[in-house]
C-alpha positions as semicolon CSV with decimal commas, in nm:
position;residue;x (nm);y (nm);z (nm)
1;X;0,036;0,014;0,022
2;X;0,281;0,231;0,121
3;X;0,432;0,158;-0,223
4;X;0,097;0,249;-0,418
5;X;0,101;0,580;-0,215
6;X;0,425;0,701;-0,353
7;X;0,424;0,599;-0,749
8;X;0,051;0,795;-0,676
9;X;0,265;1,132;-0,475
10;X;0,497;1,130;-0,773
11;X;0,352;1,144;-1,057
12;X;0,134;1,408;-0,875
13;X;0,474;1,591;-0,879
14;X;0,580;1,539;-1,247
15;X;0,290;1,712;-1,355
16;X;0,350;2,003;-1,113
17;X;0,023;1,958;-0,921
18;X;0,028;2,035;-0,534
19;X;0,050;1,706;-0,263
20;X;-0,336;1,625;-0,193
21;X;-0,306;1,762;0,218
22;X;-0,624;1,545;0,262
23;X;-0,543;1,165;0,236
24;X;-0,823;0,901;0,371
25;X;-0,932;0,593;0,293
26;X;-1,255;0,383;0,352
27;X;-1,445;0,076;0,312
28;X;-1,643;0,007;-0,038
29;X;-1,893;-0,220;0,059
30;X;-2,030;-0,372;-0,248
31;X;-2,337;-0,508;-0,096
32;X;-2,360;-0,184;0,086
33;X;-2,575;0,033;-0,126
34;X;-2,564;0,325;0,042
35;X;-2,189;0,372;0,049
36;X;-2,232;0,304;-0,371
37;X;-2,422;0,582;-0,418
38;X;-2,169;0,776;-0,169
39;X;-1,887;0,705;-0,362
40;X;-2,044;0,693;-0,689
41;X;-2,169;1,079;-0,606
42;X;-1,822;1,148;-0,455
43;X;-1,691;1,023;-0,785
44;X;-1,817;1,236;-1,026
45;X;-1,695;1,558;-0,839
46;X;-1,350;1,427;-0,779
47;X;-1,033;1,476;-1,010
48;X;-0,758;1,210;-0,958
49;X;-0,457;1,271;-0,875
50;X;-0,229;1,209;-1,214
51;X;-0,482;1,331;-1,386
52;X;-0,506;1,046;-1,667
53;X;-0,744;0,780;-1,734
54;X;-0,480;0,535;-1,939
55;X;-0,316;0,389;-1,584
56;X;-0,473;0,082;-1,616
57;X;-0,274;-0,094;-1,250
58;X;-0,421;0,242;-1,084
59;X;-0,714;0,221;-0,870
60;X;-0,979;0,407;-0,895
61;X;-0,979;0,759;-0,660
62;X;-1,199;0,881;-0,523
63;X;-1,407;1,050;-0,147
64;X;-1,601;0,830;0,097
65;X;-1,771;1,037;0,314
66;X;-1,834;0,797;0,539
67;X;-1,479;0,729;0,596
68;X;-1,378;1,081;0,595
69;X;-1,609;1,208;0,840
70;X;-1,416;1,013;1,147
71;X;-1,075;1,078;1,017
72;X;-0,810;1,288;1,134
73;X;-0,770;1,593;0,865
74;X;-0,424;1,533;0,697
75;X;-0,215;1,215;0,644
76;X;-0,388;0,909;0,858
77;X;-0,491;0,652;0,650
78;X;-0,712;0,310;0,687
79;X;-0,669;0,011;0,472
80;X;-0,988;-0,250;0,443
81;X;-0,907;-0,519;0,244
82;X;-0,810;-0,428;-0,074
83;X;-1,102;-0,157;-0,190
84;X;-0,887;0,172;-0,092
85;X;-1,042;0,534;-0,221
86;X;-0,839;0,822;-0,190
87;X;-1,001;1,187;-0,082
88;X;-0,793;1,486;-0,295
89;X;-0,794;1,839;-0,200
90;X;-0,982;2,109;-0,387
91;X;-0,698;2,279;-0,383
92;X;-0,545;2,025;-0,683
93;X;-0,819;2,121;-0,860
94;X;-0,824;2,511;-0,816
95;X;-0,466;2,506;-0,901
96;X;-0,485;2,292;-1,280
97;X;-0,781;2,515;-1,352
98;X;-0,616;2,797;-1,304
99;X;-0,318;2,678;-1,523
100;X;-0,582;2,595;-1,759
101;X;-0,708;2,931;-1,765
102;X;-0,374;3,111;-1,769
103;X;-0,305;2,916;-2,080
104;X;-0,561;3,014;-2,232
105;X;-0,637;3,397;-2,142
106;X;-0,646;3,525;-2,494
107;X;-0,957;3,357;-2,532
108;X;-1,358;3,375;-2,354
109;X;-1,355;3,184;-2,097
110;X;-1,669;3,082;-2,008
111;X;-1,972;3,016;-2,232
112;X;-2,216;3,121;-1,892
113;X;-2,489;3,382;-1,960
114;X;-2,331;3,764;-1,834
115;X;-2,434;3,839;-1,451
116;X;-2,570;4,172;-1,572
117;X;-2,620;4,326;-1,241
118;X;-2,296;4,429;-1,199
119;X;-2,336;4,673;-1,526
120;X;-2,430;5,041;-1,547
121;X;-2,835;5,069;-1,610
122;X;-3,106;5,349;-1,634
123;X;-3,010;5,700;-1,671
124;X;-2,660;5,648;-1,579
125;X;-2,583;5,461;-1,869
126;X;-2,860;5,681;-2,109
127;X;-2,580;6,038;-1,963
128;X;-2,291;5,773;-1,994
129;X;-2,340;5,699;-2,350
130;X;-2,419;6,019;-2,461
131;X;-2,066;6,098;-2,297
132;X;-1,924;5,857;-2,479
133;X;-2,055;5,942;-2,795
134;X;-1,986;6,316;-2,797
135;X;-1,624;6,259;-2,752
136;X;-1,611;5,980;-2,989
137;X;-1,755;6,239;-3,225
138;X;-1,503;6,582;-3,158
139;X;-1,245;6,318;-3,187
140;X;-1,354;6,161;-3,546
141;X;-1,435;6,543;-3,659
142;X;-1,096;6,646;-3,593
143;X;-1,010;6,412;-3,923
144;X;-1,221;6,634;-4,188
145;X;-1,289;6,932;-4,029
146;X;-0,978;7,145;-4,158
147;X;-0,983;6,988;-4,484
148;X;-1,232;7,268;-4,604
149;X;-1,024;7,547;-4,354
150;X;-0,669;7,439;-4,506
151;X;-0,672;7,694;-4,786
152;X;-0,816;7,996;-4,594
153;X;-0,515;7,879;-4,264
154;X;-0,190;7,828;-4,591
155;X;-0,336;8,205;-4,677
156;X;-0,340;8,355;-4,327
157;X;0,043;8,190;-4,245
158;X;0,192;8,219;-4,577
159;X;0,224;7,849;-4,561
160;X;0,121;7,596;-4,842
161;X;0,384;7,389;-4,823
162;X;0,229;7,284;-4,460
163;X;-0,057;7,179;-4,582
164;X;-0,016;6,798;-4,581
165;X;0,126;6,820;-4,200
166;X;-0,185;7,032;-4,027
167;X;-0,411;6,606;-4,113
168;X;-0,062;6,433;-4,130
169;X;0,057;6,584;-3,761
170;X;-0,309;6,420;-3,601
171;X;-0,334;6,088;-3,786
172;X;0,084;6,041;-3,663
173;X;0,022;6,107;-3,308
174;X;-0,227;5,884;-3,305
175;X;-0,190;5,597;-3,519
176;X;0,131;5,562;-3,340
177;X;0,079;5,570;-2,969
178;X;-0,313;5,393;-2,959
179;X;-0,104;5,046;-2,895
180;X;0,097;5,180;-2,649
181;X;-0,262;5,285;-2,468
182;X;-0,398;4,962;-2,472
183;X;-0,096;4,863;-2,296
184;X;-0,148;5,181;-2,043
185;X;-0,566;5,120;-2,012
186;X;-0,456;4,720;-1,904
187;X;-0,257;4,802;-1,612
188;X;-0,378;5,109;-1,485
189;X;-0,697;5,337;-1,387
190;X;-0,928;5,360;-1,668
191;X;-1,151;5,609;-1,549
192;X;-0,848;5,879;-1,485
193;X;-0,645;5,744;-1,815
194;X;-0,973;5,840;-1,994
195;X;-1,020;6,148;-1,806
196;X;-0,614;6,236;-1,849
197;X;-0,637;6,138;-2,230
198;X;-0,959;6,360;-2,313
199;X;-0,765;6,712;-2,098
200;X;-0,405;6,665;-2,293
201;X;-0,701;6,624;-2,645
202;X;-0,878;7,037;-2,563
203;X;-0,545;7,119;-2,467
204;X;-0,416;7,058;-2,846
205;X;-0,731;7,158;-2,924
206;X;-0,664;7,503;-2,746
207;X;-0,331;7,547;-2,894
208;X;-0,444;7,535;-3,219
209;X;-0,768;7,738;-3,225
210;X;-0,519;7,999;-3,030
211;X;-0,247;7,947;-3,284
212;X;-0,017;8,283;-3,438
213;X;0,210;8,055;-3,665
214;X;0,149;7,746;-3,842
215;X;0,451;7,569;-3,654
216;X;0,166;7,634;-3,368
217;X;-0,102;7,457;-3,563
218;X;0,104;7,165;-3,623
219;X;0,194;7,088;-3,259
220;X;-0,116;7,211;-3,141
221;X;-0,291;6,918;-3,438
222;X;0,031;6,682;-3,260
223;X;-0,076;6,759;-2,880
224;X;-0,468;6,684;-2,980
225;X;-0,357;6,396;-3,178
226;X;-0,157;6,185;-2,820
227;X;-0,497;6,279;-2,646
228;X;-0,751;6,127;-2,938
229;X;-0,524;5,825;-2,946
230;X;-0,660;5,703;-2,673
231;X;-1,016;5,799;-2,651
232;X;-1,186;5,589;-2,900
233;X;-1,014;5,294;-2,739
234;X;-1,083;5,390;-2,418
235;X;-1,494;5,445;-2,507
236;X;-1,467;5,067;-2,611
237;X;-1,398;4,967;-2,295
238;X;-1,546;5,136;-2,053
239;X;-1,897;5,009;-2,276
240;X;-1,703;4,645;-2,191
241;X;-1,739;4,720;-1,805
242;X;-2,064;4,946;-1,844
243;X;-2,290;4,741;-2,082
244;X;-2,353;4,287;-2,091
245;X;-2,211;4,151;-2,365
246;X;-2,495;4,043;-2,586
247;X;-2,621;4,420;-2,559
248;X;-2,254;4,538;-2,632
249;X;-2,310;4,527;-3,022
250;X;-2,596;4,823;-3,004
251;X;-2,368;5,029;-2,831
252;X;-2,049;5,003;-3,030
253;X;-2,270;5,034;-3,324
254;X;-2,377;5,318;-3,166
255;X;-1,983;5,498;-3,155
256;X;-1,855;5,355;-3,467
257;X;-2,102;5,558;-3,652
258;X;-1,973;5,907;-3,540
259;X;-1,704;5,858;-3,763
260;X;-1,955;5,804;-4,017
261;X;-2,120;6,138;-3,922
262;X;-1,774;6,280;-3,858
263;X;-1,665;6,240;-4,223
264;X;-1,979;6,440;-4,406
265;X;-2,047;6,690;-4,083
266;X;-1,645;6,783;-4,097
267;X;-1,635;6,902;-4,451
268;X;-1,972;7,130;-4,366
269;X;-1,875;7,296;-4,057
270;X;-1,568;7,392;-4,138
271;X;-1,681;7,530;-4,479
272;X;-1,939;7,756;-4,247
273;X;-1,721;7,770;-3,983
274;X;-1,479;7,928;-4,237
275;X;-1,718;8,178;-4,443
276;X;-1,963;8,259;-4,152
277;X;-1,739;8,296;-3,840
278;X;-1,355;8,185;-3,834
279;X;-1,152;7,901;-3,858
280;X;-1,043;7,873;-3,561
281;X;-1,373;7,774;-3,459
282;X;-1,319;7,381;-3,598
283;X;-1,150;7,360;-3,272
284;X;-1,291;7,560;-3,041
285;X;-1,617;7,334;-3,065
286;X;-1,413;7,015;-2,862
287;X;-1,407;7,268;-2,589
288;X;-1,794;7,229;-2,454
289;X;-1,843;6,848;-2,628
290;X;-1,541;6,778;-2,431
291;X;-1,604;6,929;-2,068
292;X;-1,969;6,740;-2,120
293;X;-1,771;6,413;-2,134
294;X;-1,542;6,518;-1,873
295;X;-1,804;6,527;-1,640
296;X;-2,022;6,250;-1,711
297;X;-1,745;5,986;-1,746
298;X;-1,635;6,126;-1,358
299;X;-1,974;6,073;-1,236
300;X;-2,136;5,794;-1,378
301;X;-1,854;5,586;-1,457
302;X;-1,659;5,351;-1,176
303;X;-1,330;5,204;-1,223
304;X;-1,386;4,825;-1,243
305;X;-1,151;4,574;-0,969
306;X;-0,850;4,511;-1,155
307;X;-0,538;4,250;-1,080
308;X;-0,270;4,444;-1,085
309;X;-0,387;4,684;-0,803
310;X;-0,139;4,590;-0,551
311;X;0,119;4,675;-0,807
312;X;0,319;5,010;-0,755
313;X;0,339;5,298;-0,984
314;X;0,697;5,230;-1,114
315;X;0,597;4,813;-1,126
316;X;0,319;4,892;-1,409
317;X;0,524;5,121;-1,615
318;X;0,728;4,879;-1,663
319;X;0,493;4,728;-1,838
320;X;0,436;4,943;-2,077
321;X;0,651;4,917;-2,360
322;X;0,817;5,313;-2,442
323;X;1,084;5,182;-2,626
324;X;0,836;4,919;-2,897
325;X;0,619;5,297;-2,862
326;X;0,924;5,485;-3,021
327;X;1,047;5,205;-3,266
328;X;0,687;5,197;-3,392
329;X;0,683;5,626;-3,400
330;X;0,958;5,633;-3,633
331;X;0,874;5,354;-3,880
332;X;0,503;5,577;-3,897
333;X;0,702;5,853;-3,944
334;X;0,882;5,752;-4,230
335;X;0,654;5,579;-4,388
336;X;0,436;5,865;-4,391
337;X;0,711;6,108;-4,516
338;X;0,793;5,825;-4,809
339;X;0,423;5,854;-4,958
340;X;0,378;6,259;-4,901
341;X;0,707;6,320;-5,114
342;X;0,691;6,046;-5,339
343;X;0,582;6,139;-5,717
344;X;0,452;6,508;-5,579
345;X;0,754;6,698;-5,432
346;X;1,012;6,441;-5,530
347;X;1,020;6,199;-5,773
348;X;0,957;5,826;-5,689
349;X;1,341;5,716;-5,677
350;X;1,487;6,035;-5,477
351;X;1,706;5,901;-5,274
352;X;1,483;6,116;-5,020
353;X;1,165;5,907;-5,030
354;X;1,321;5,487;-5,071
355;X;1,516;5,563;-4,802
356;X;1,235;5,656;-4,607
357;X;1,061;5,337;-4,760
358;X;1,433;5,172;-4,643
359;X;1,407;5,327;-4,245
360;X;1,109;5,222;-4,239
361;X;1,103;4,819;-4,357
362;X;1,412;4,866;-4,094
363;X;1,232;5,025;-3,824
364;X;0,929;4,802;-3,863
365;X;1,182;4,488;-3,819
366;X;1,333;4,634;-3,503
367;X;0,965;4,644;-3,388
368;X;0,827;4,326;-3,430
369;X;1,142;4,130;-3,288
370;X;1,147;4,384;-2,966
371;X;0,769;4,195;-2,882
372;X;0,856;3,886;-2,935
373;X;1,158;3,943;-2,679
374;X;0,964;4,107;-2,475
375;X;0,594;3,882;-2,563
376;X;0,332;3,962;-2,278
377;X;0,470;4,344;-2,181
378;X;0,519;4,441;-2,563
379;X;0,247;4,715;-2,749
380;X;0,125;4,505;-2,939
381;X;0,178;4,112;-2,753
382;X;0,228;3,817;-2,980
383;X;0,007;3,652;-2,759
384;X;-0,255;3,828;-2,888
385;X;-0,196;3,937;-3,223
386;X;0,033;3,676;-3,372
387;X;-0,142;3,345;-3,222
388;X;-0,519;3,454;-3,210
389;X;-0,644;3,414;-3,532
390;X;-0,936;3,622;-3,506
391;X;-0,734;3,917;-3,377
392;X;-0,538;3,933;-3,672
393;X;-0,778;3,942;-3,894
394;X;-0,972;4,217;-3,794
395;X;-0,601;4,414;-3,769
396;X;-0,620;4,329;-4,177
397;X;-0,924;4,415;-4,161
398;X;-0,973;4,730;-4,018
399;X;-0,715;4,827;-4,209
400;X;-0,827;4,743;-4,565
401;X;-1,210;4,870;-4,434
402;X;-1,009;5,210;-4,345
403;X;-0,829;5,287;-4,634
404;X;-1,156;5,251;-4,880
405;X;-1,364;5,420;-4,625
406;X;-1,075;5,694;-4,633
407;X;-1,043;5,779;-5,027
408;X;-1,395;5,765;-5,054
409;X;-1,451;6,054;-4,730
410;X;-1,143;6,225;-4,823
411;X;-1,217;6,230;-5,296
412;X;-1,587;6,225;-5,328
413;X;-1,559;6,601;-5,216
414;X;-1,318;6,673;-5,552
415;X;-1,587;6,466;-5,801
416;X;-1,848;6,721;-5,696
417;X;-1,633;7,036;-5,632
418;X;-1,351;7,005;-5,907
419;X;-1,607;6,759;-6,156
420;X;-2,002;6,909;-6,076
421;X;-1,879;7,262;-5,992
422;X;-2,028;7,248;-5,653
423;X;-1,889;7,428;-5,392
424;X;-1,776;7,314;-5,051
425;X;-2,058;7,323;-4,817
426;X;-2,259;7,215;-5,107
427;X;-1,982;6,878;-5,229
428;X;-2,087;6,826;-4,810
429;X;-2,449;6,820;-4,842
430;X;-2,370;6,557;-5,178
431;X;-2,188;6,281;-4,958
432;X;-2,468;6,311;-4,673
433;X;-2,650;5,944;-4,864
434;X;-2,354;5,772;-4,757
435;X;-2,331;5,869;-4,427
436;X;-2,729;5,825;-4,394
437;X;-2,647;5,503;-4,555
438;X;-2,312;5,375;-4,298
439;X;-2,505;5,505;-3,982
440;X;-2,817;5,335;-4,048
441;X;-2,691;5,020;-4,148
442;X;-2,410;5,025;-3,883
443;X;-2,679;5,067;-3,595
444;X;-2,942;4,770;-3,836
445;X;-2,651;4,563;-3,769
446;X;-2,534;4,607;-3,396
447;X;-2,931;4,567;-3,329
448;X;-2,931;4,255;-3,534
449;X;-2,646;4,106;-3,420
450;X;-2,774;4,200;-3,005
451;X;-3,079;3,982;-3,094
452;X;-2,984;3,683;-3,338
453;X;-2,567;3,622;-3,181
454;X;-2,368;3,590;-3,475
455;X;-2,164;3,854;-3,660
456;X;-2,046;3,615;-3,903
457;X;-2,310;3,673;-4,178
458;X;-2,394;4,044;-4,097
459;X;-2,037;4,131;-4,208
460;X;-1,959;3,906;-4,482
461;X;-2,284;4,013;-4,671
462;X;-2,142;4,381;-4,584
463;X;-1,812;4,322;-4,720
464;X;-1,970;4,204;-5,056
465;X;-2,230;4,486;-5,045
466;X;-1,937;4,710;-5,029
467;X;-1,685;4,566;-5,230
468;X;-2,033;4,675;-5,532
469;X;-2,062;4,922;-5,384
470;X;-1,693;5,043;-5,404
471;X;-1,719;4,955;-5,808
472;X;-2,053;5,161;-5,854
473;X;-1,892;5,523;-5,749
474;X;-1,515;5,411;-5,999
475;X;-1,786;5,457;-6,265
476;X;-1,878;5,809;-6,180
477;X;-1,832;6,091;-6,481
478;X;-1,945;6,449;-6,554
479;X;-2,310;6,302;-6,661
480;X;-2,379;6,106;-6,386
481;X;-2,763;6,216;-6,254
482;X;-2,884;6,325;-5,869
483;X;-3,010;5,993;-5,861
484;X;-2,691;5,779;-6,003
485;X;-2,403;5,914;-5,697
486;X;-2,702;5,966;-5,441
487;X;-2,736;5,509;-5,538
488;X;-2,413;5,466;-5,578
489;X;-2,325;5,646;-5,249
490;X;-2,573;5,418;-5,066
491;X;-2,540;5,126;-5,182
492;X;-2,128;5,185;-5,048
493;X;-2,189;5,300;-4,785
494;X;-2,504;5,017;-4,612
495;X;-2,224;4,765;-4,720
496;X;-1,929;4,974;-4,505
497;X;-2,211;5,046;-4,212
498;X;-2,285;4,687;-4,185
499;X;-1,903;4,589;-4,105
500;X;-1,731;4,929;-3,951
501;X;-1,796;4,846;-3,589
502;X;-1,742;4,389;-3,672
503;X;-1,382;4,416;-3,551
504;X;-1,468;4,574;-3,234
505;X;-1,739;4,335;-3,145
506;X;-1,516;4,024;-3,227
507;X;-1,218;4,137;-3,022
508;X;-1,488;4,181;-2,751
509;X;-1,572;3,811;-2,780
510;X;-1,267;3,606;-2,834
511;X;-1,066;3,810;-2,512
512;X;-1,100;3,815;-2,171
513;X;-1,149;4,159;-1,999
514;X;-0,760;4,187;-1,956
515;X;-0,660;4,162;-2,290
516;X;-0,980;4,345;-2,416
517;X;-0,816;4,681;-2,387
518;X;-0,511;4,584;-2,621
519;X;-0,703;4,446;-2,845
520;X;-0,919;4,746;-2,903
521;X;-0,603;4,988;-2,970
522;X;-0,512;4,686;-3,180
523;X;-0,820;4,733;-3,423
524;X;-0,785;5,046;-3,408
525;X;-0,435;5,113;-3,426
526;X;-0,485;4,924;-3,761
527;X;-0,799;5,115;-3,886
528;X;-0,615;5,433;-3,858
529;X;-0,300;5,351;-4,045
530;X;-0,501;5,204;-4,284
531;X;-0,677;5,508;-4,334
532;X;-0,311;5,772;-4,291
533;X;-0,200;5,567;-4,556
534;X;-0,485;5,494;-4,818
535;X;-0,475;5,869;-4,819
536;X;-0,151;5,938;-4,926
537;X;-0,121;5,682;-5,182
538;X;-0,466;5,826;-5,340
539;X;-0,351;6,145;-5,279
540;X;0,024;6,092;-5,514
541;X;-0,314;5,898;-5,787
542;X;-0,515;6,149;-5,803
543;X;-0,200;6,432;-5,827
544;X;-0,033;6,225;-6,050
545;X;-0,334;6,102;-6,279
546;X;-0,479;6,506;-6,301
547;X;-0,130;6,614;-6,416
548;X;-0,072;6,353;-6,688
549;X;-0,429;6,415;-6,801
550;X;-0,452;6,772;-6,796
551;X;-0,174;6,806;-7,141
552;X;-0,402;6,583;-7,308
553;X;-0,735;6,666;-7,265
554;X;-0,654;7,039;-7,205
555;X;-0,392;7,154;-7,406
556;X;-0,423;7,488;-7,402
557;X;-0,441;7,493;-7,006
558;X;-0,107;7,573;-6,815
559;X;-0,146;7,251;-6,496
560;X;-0,005;7,451;-6,265
561;X;-0,254;7,703;-6,258
562;X;-0,521;7,450;-6,234
563;X;-0,354;7,261;-5,985
564;X;-0,271;7,588;-5,792
565;X;-0,643;7,729;-5,838
566;X;-0,804;7,430;-5,609
567;X;-1,107;7,227;-5,702
568;X;-1,359;7,472;-5,653
569;X;-1,196;7,784;-5,886
570;X;-1,176;7,632;-6,182
571;X;-1,392;7,844;-6,413
572;X;-1,188;8,178;-6,250
573;X;-0,844;8,053;-6,444
574;X;-0,984;7,858;-6,677
575;X;-1,102;7,932;-7,017
576;X;-1,452;7,932;-7,040
577;X;-1,438;7,642;-7,373
578;X;-1,165;7,444;-7,193
579;X;-1,355;7,401;-6,877
580;X;-1,543;7,068;-6,953
581;X;-1,198;6,947;-7,029
582;X;-1,076;7,026;-6,704
583;X;-1,324;6,884;-6,540
584;X;-1,246;6,550;-6,724
585;X;-0,982;6,558;-6,614
586;X;-1,067;6,548;-6,301
587;X;-1,261;6,336;-6,305
588;X;-1,068;6,108;-6,465
589;X;-0,845;6,172;-6,126
590;X;-1,082;6,091;-5,922
591;X;-1,234;5,744;-6,053
592;X;-0,831;5,632;-6,090
593;X;-0,801;5,708;-5,677
594;X;-1,127;5,558;-5,650
595;X;-0,946;5,188;-5,826
596;X;-0,767;5,129;-5,450
597;X;-1,073;5,116;-5,293
598;X;-1,172;4,812;-5,500
599;X;-0,897;4,632;-5,467
600;X;-0,890;4,681;-5,058
601;X;-1,252;4,598;-5,006
602;X;-1,243;4,261;-5,211
603;X;-0,947;4,165;-4,972
604;X;-1,077;4,290;-4,742
605;X;-1,347;4,009;-4,763
606;X;-1,066;3,757;-4,761
607;X;-0,959;3,847;-4,421
608;X;-1,335;3,864;-4,307
609;X;-1,353;3,456;-4,404
610;X;-1,034;3,427;-4,129
611;X;-1,312;3,552;-3,849
612;X;-1,416;3,262;-3,545
613;X;-1,768;3,178;-3,638
614;X;-1,856;3,361;-3,282
615;X;-2,229;3,461;-3,109
616;X;-2,221;3,722;-2,880
617;X;-2,458;3,518;-2,659
618;X;-2,352;3,291;-2,363
619;X;-2,065;3,431;-2,367
620;X;-1,970;3,545;-1,989
621;X;-1,602;3,744;-1,981
622;X;-1,402;3,711;-1,631
623;X;-1,444;3,989;-1,473
624;X;-1,120;4,208;-1,265
625;X;-0,902;4,159;-1,539
626;X;-0,648;4,469;-1,503
627;X;-0,777;4,724;-1,747
């Protein structure tokens, strides 16, 4: 008997399980139905010490309540004939469960329904969501509101060469810092991280509104972008802690729809402020919205309990990958410089252009290697991005979707202004069909997912619809009727709206609550990066095509004068007989730029096929994780 126990304990130690703390024996009488019932019941709830079922010489390891009731607490052994049962302390089972859970850290921990009693409800939830929507709206608004104000700004500051940086400085800090904020949300207080980021965004807006030089405006845009980097992922994280998973899709859709609304409202507001008030109001408008958001988050959101509450500030800071963030920022700077310079400021063969591309490649390789070295401490942990299939698919899908959307958002106004001859404000109004369809589709799909559970069918249908819509927008021409350009925008908008919120839903379904902020930040990072890259690529296609087509279609017109005049002043610098040819050249430039959305939307559909087939119903994310 002693040899048998020794073998059992050795197998347990080999498997790194704790030695059983309570061993008792009892007599199993096959003629005693009561003892049989008791042993059967205990066997259903016991775990073999060695965790194995394939050792034929091992006796059944179970428990006998009758024997254990009269046995000492520890280490007592009684033998009766050849039937032996051993009680294994529940600590072993708990340790085994914890180890198993840790190995599956990047996946949803349970299929049990959420305990909805711990979430915010009623008026506090409504006010909290309104505050998050307002903050998300002004962040999205800053992407586009400046577009129609830039001509006036360049006139005031005499800064035509700085035009590209007014947009890029904002996107640069936003894109580069988003993954780092995912880690910050993981280890630091969610509430205060969000509020501090919102204050940084407001400070940047004040610097922009009060700018006395082009340099001050660029710095203000960079500061605002640094704060904006944390706000959308923070809003997603707050929603994750405030709303049950089965209801979360609708709220995520509402947050995502703010980008669709801002993409069209932004140019309209920017034009109206510039013409009737001052371009500075493009930034002053952020202050009241931000103040409301700060108030409601402060009063109505309670930071959830975290596993890292006992860590010191220094220990938490060590978990943030500051060096990785530095490599990432430098890599993105090189990429954006190359895309902005190539083919426009400098030839693609210029050493400054390909040097930036080489620098981007080297810095990206260093960043990736550093991420594998740090593992869970990395900005983008390989465990999440490299080994979780859905998260990797989310990253690719988000980038491609953003590339298509941003190209349409920035260049549809060119179609209406330069080809159709409308004003800047009028072009924004004509883009409203895109806005309405994105918002409507996003909300409907969010509600549908809440009801049916799986998010894959709406995503695949939406992707297919978006590809068709992108193809239709490519066919626009100077003679396209209102019914045509409205219908094509609705088709593309419905498809895009069905997809835009799904990456964030998928991240929250497949990741546990500890990793959710990092997953959100990864999705937003690739979304913003895709947008920044696409605008630069589309701008190159547009500019090069326009420069090529103007001499062919309007040989008597000076291309430099047309380009310098901008899209809204063609008739001021072009003879009446050549206006139609110039508009046709602009149409070709716009539609050539629209080829890219067709390609990337198709690639996005392929990425959508890689998403795991999951449902928002019947899922429970373990609370108390660090976030």
